[in-house]
C-alpha positions as CSV (number, residue, x, y, z in Angstrom):
1,X,122.4,150.4,65.7
2,X,124.4,147.4,66.9
3,X,124.4,148.8,70.4
4,X,120.6,149.0,70.3
5,X,120.3,145.5,69.0
6,X,122.6,144.1,71.7
7,X,120.5,145.9,74.4
8,X,117.4,144.4,72.9
9,X,118.8,140.9,73.0
10,X,119.8,141.4,76.6
11,X,116.3,142.6,77.5
12,X,114.8,139.7,75.6
13,X,117.0,137.2,77.4
14,X,116.2,138.8,80.8
15,X,112.6,138.7,80.0
16,X,112.7,135.0,79.1
17,X,114.6,134.2,82.3
18,X,111.9,136.1,84.3
19,X,109.1,134.3,82.5
20,X,110.9,131.0,83.1
21,X,111.4,131.8,86.8
22,X,107.8,132.9,87.3
23,X,106.5,129.8,85.6
24,X,108.8,127.6,87.7
25,X,107.7,129.3,90.9
26,X,104.1,129.1,89.9
27,X,104.3,125.4,89.1
28,X,106.2,124.8,92.4
29,X,103.5,126.6,94.3
30,X,100.9,124.5,92.5
31,X,102.7,121.3,93.6
32,X,103.1,122.6,97.1
33,X,99.3,123.1,97.3
34,X,98.7,119.5,96.1
35,X,100.3,117.2,98.6
36,X,99.9,113.5,99.4
37,X,100.9,112.8,103.0
38,X,102.7,109.6,103.9
39,X,102.0,108.4,107.5
40,X,103.7,105.3,108.8
41,X,102.8,103.0,111.6
42,X,105.5,100.4,112.2
43,X,106.0,98.0,115.1
44,X,103.9,97.2,118.1
45,X,101.4,100.1,118.8
46,X,102.1,101.2,122.3
47,X,101.1,104.9,122.1
48,X,99.2,107.2,119.8
49,X,100.4,110.8,120.1
50,X,102.8,111.0,117.1
51,X,100.5,109.3,114.8
52,X,97.3,111.1,115.7
53,X,99.2,114.5,115.5
54,X,100.3,113.6,111.9
55,X,96.8,112.5,111.0
56,X,95.3,115.7,112.5
57,X,97.7,117.8,110.5
58,X,96.7,115.9,107.4
59,X,93.1,116.7,108.1
60,X,93.5,120.4,108.8
61,X,96.2,121.3,106.3
62,X,94.4,122.5,103.1
63,X,97.5,121.7,101.0
64,X,97.3,118.0,101.9
65,X,94.7,116.5,99.5
66,X,95.1,112.8,100.4
67,X,96.9,110.5,102.9
68,X,98.7,107.2,102.5
69,X,98.6,105.2,105.7
70,X,101.4,102.6,105.7
71,X,100.9,99.9,108.4
72,X,103.5,97.2,109.2
73,X,102.4,96.2,112.7
74,X,101.1,93.2,114.6
75,X,98.8,95.4,116.5
76,X,99.3,96.6,120.1
77,X,97.6,98.1,123.1
78,X,93.8,98.4,122.6
79,X,93.3,102.0,123.6
80,X,96.1,103.5,121.5
81,X,94.7,101.6,118.5
82,X,91.2,102.9,119.2
83,X,92.5,106.5,119.4
84,X,94.4,106.2,116.1
85,X,91.4,104.6,114.5
86,X,89.2,107.5,115.5
87,X,91.5,110.0,113.8
88,X,91.7,107.9,110.7
89,X,87.9,107.9,110.6
90,X,87.6,111.6,111.0
91,X,90.3,112.2,108.3
92,X,88.7,109.8,105.9
93,X,85.4,111.6,106.2
94,X,87.1,114.6,104.6
95,X,89.9,113.3,102.4
96,X,90.9,110.1,100.8
97,X,92.9,107.8,103.1
98,X,94.6,104.9,101.4
99,X,95.9,102.2,103.7
100,X,98.8,100.0,102.6
101,X,99.7,96.9,104.5
102,X,103.3,95.9,104.9
103,X,104.7,92.5,106.0
104,X,102.0,92.3,108.7
105,X,98.9,94.3,109.6
106,X,97.0,92.3,112.2
107,X,94.8,92.8,115.2
108,X,94.6,96.5,116.1
109,X,96.6,97.4,113.0
110,X,93.9,95.9,110.8
111,X,91.3,97.6,112.9
112,X,92.9,101.0,112.1
113,X,93.2,100.1,108.4
114,X,89.5,99.2,108.2
115,X,88.6,102.9,108.6
116,X,90.6,103.9,105.5
117,X,88.9,104.8,102.3
118,X,90.7,102.0,100.4
119,X,93.0,99.2,101.5
120,X,95.9,97.7,99.6
121,X,97.7,94.6,100.8
122,X,100.7,92.5,99.5
123,X,99.8,89.0,98.5
124,X,101.6,87.5,101.5
125,X,100.9,90.1,104.1
126,X,99.8,88.6,107.4
127,X,96.6,90.2,108.5
128,X,93.4,89.4,110.5
129,X,94.2,88.2,114.0
130,X,91.2,90.2,115.4
131,X,90.8,89.8,119.1
132,X,91.4,91.2,122.5
133,X,93.6,89.6,125.2
134,X,94.3,90.7,128.8
135,X,97.0,88.9,130.8
136,X,97.5,88.8,134.6
137,X,100.6,86.9,135.8
138,X,100.4,85.6,139.4
139,X,103.9,84.9,140.9
140,X,102.7,84.6,144.4
141,X,103.6,80.9,144.7
142,X,107.1,81.7,143.3
143,X,107.6,84.5,145.8
144,X,106.5,82.3,148.7
145,X,108.9,79.5,147.5
146,X,111.8,82.0,147.3
147,X,110.9,83.6,150.6
148,X,110.0,86.9,149.1
149,X,107.6,88.9,151.1
150,X,105.6,91.9,149.8
151,X,103.9,94.6,151.8
152,X,101.4,96.8,150.1
153,X,99.9,100.1,151.2
154,X,97.2,101.4,149.0
155,X,94.2,103.6,148.9
156,X,91.6,101.4,147.2
157,X,90.8,97.8,146.6
158,X,91.5,98.0,142.9
159,X,94.7,100.0,143.0
160,X,96.9,97.0,142.7
161,X,94.8,95.3,140.0
162,X,97.0,93.2,137.8
163,X,99.8,93.0,140.5
164,X,102.0,89.9,140.1
165,X,101.9,89.2,143.9
166,X,98.3,88.0,143.9
167,X,95.5,86.5,141.8
168,X,92.4,88.4,140.7
169,X,89.3,88.3,142.8
170,X,86.1,86.9,141.4
171,X,84.8,90.4,141.0
172,X,88.0,91.5,139.2
173,X,87.9,88.4,137.0
174,X,84.3,89.2,135.9
175,X,85.1,92.8,135.4
176,X,88.1,92.2,133.2
177,X,86.3,89.6,131.1
178,X,83.4,91.9,130.6
179,X,85.7,94.7,129.4
180,X,87.5,92.3,127.1
181,X,84.2,91.1,125.6
182,X,82.9,94.7,125.2
183,X,86.1,95.8,123.4
184,X,86.0,92.7,121.2
185,X,82.4,93.4,120.2
186,X,83.3,97.0,119.3
187,X,86.2,95.9,117.1
188,X,84.2,93.3,115.3
189,X,81.2,95.6,114.9
190,X,83.3,98.5,113.6
191,X,85.2,96.3,111.1
192,X,82.0,94.7,109.9
193,X,80.4,98.1,109.2
194,X,83.5,99.6,107.7
195,X,84.1,96.7,105.3
196,X,80.4,95.7,104.8
197,X,81.2,92.1,105.7
198,X,78.9,89.2,105.4
199,X,77.9,87.2,108.6
200,X,80.0,84.3,107.4
201,X,83.1,86.5,107.2
202,X,82.5,88.0,110.6
203,X,82.3,84.5,112.0
204,X,85.6,83.7,110.3
205,X,87.5,86.7,111.6
206,X,86.0,86.4,115.1
207,X,88.2,83.4,115.9
208,X,91.3,85.5,115.9
209,X,92.6,83.6,112.8
210,X,95.2,85.2,110.5
211,X,95.0,85.4,106.8
212,X,97.4,86.1,103.9
213,X,96.8,89.1,101.8
214,X,95.2,87.3,98.9
215,X,92.9,85.4,101.4
216,X,92.0,88.7,103.0
217,X,91.0,90.1,99.6
218,X,88.7,87.1,98.9
219,X,87.1,87.7,102.3
220,X,86.5,91.4,101.6
221,X,88.9,92.6,104.3
222,X,90.9,94.6,101.8
223,X,90.2,96.0,98.4
224,X,93.2,95.1,96.2
225,X,96.7,93.8,96.0
226,X,99.1,96.7,95.8
227,X,102.0,98.6,97.3
228,X,102.9,102.2,98.3
229,X,103.3,103.2,94.6
230,X,99.9,101.7,93.8
231,X,98.5,103.6,96.7
232,X,100.0,106.8,95.6
233,X,98.3,106.6,92.2
234,X,95.0,105.7,93.9
235,X,95.3,108.6,96.3
236,X,95.9,111.0,93.4
237,X,93.0,109.6,91.4
238,X,90.6,109.8,94.4
239,X,91.7,113.4,95.2
240,X,91.5,114.4,91.5
241,X,95.2,115.4,91.4
242,X,96.9,116.1,88.1
243,X,100.4,116.7,89.6
244,X,101.4,116.4,93.2
245,X,104.2,115.8,95.6
246,X,104.4,113.1,98.3
247,X,105.5,114.4,101.7
248,X,106.3,112.6,105.0
249,X,104.9,113.4,108.4
250,X,108.1,114.8,109.7
251,X,108.8,117.3,106.9
252,X,108.6,121.0,107.6
253,X,106.8,123.5,105.3
254,X,110.2,124.7,104.0
255,X,111.2,121.1,103.1
256,X,107.9,120.5,101.4
257,X,108.3,123.6,99.2
258,X,111.9,122.7,98.3
259,X,110.5,119.3,97.2
260,X,107.9,121.1,95.1
261,X,110.7,123.2,93.5
262,X,113.1,120.4,92.8
């Protein structure tokens, strides 16, 4: 009788362990299928491949339900910013994208943020600075003074455009200015549409002026004062998540599942 009772206790204990393990694995799997992806853009934006790949993965991975886009950048090269902004727009069309500004989020950085579903800023974040600049440095007089001679063999008249050994021609000057104006118009137009800005606000930001976060909120450039934790809660609410895990762009699937488990 005692042997039977001992066996029953062991079976009961084993059953409880199995139930516990099954529940644990089930809940871990639930968390794994409810992820909030954290994508970071920091420093001057000079390229786009790593960021756009992370955004694309966030778009196509069904386990990722929302994305937090952290930006601490003064902006950067125009075309990388445009490329990243396109991916943010495509992602935001399918899933919540919550932008969070760091110490600074200006120029092309703000342009990227404007495509997010919701934007948080710190009170003293430096933002704005919307504009386009192209620089051509002419050192020809210096070279002449120093006795430096340059010979150039090229296949087309514009192949050495921007070269420091000469000034731009009238045609090049007009062409560059036209491109700068067109790019600026695109930035201003997109930001105005994305943020539903008034004409007065568009005029204010067209000067290239910078604003602190609280000023940007008053202008309608951002939605609220917050931080990454605030953004995490907002992302979960917008995605309808009860429980979730936050994952980074460089984590493997195995690392994500381990985070879900522990």
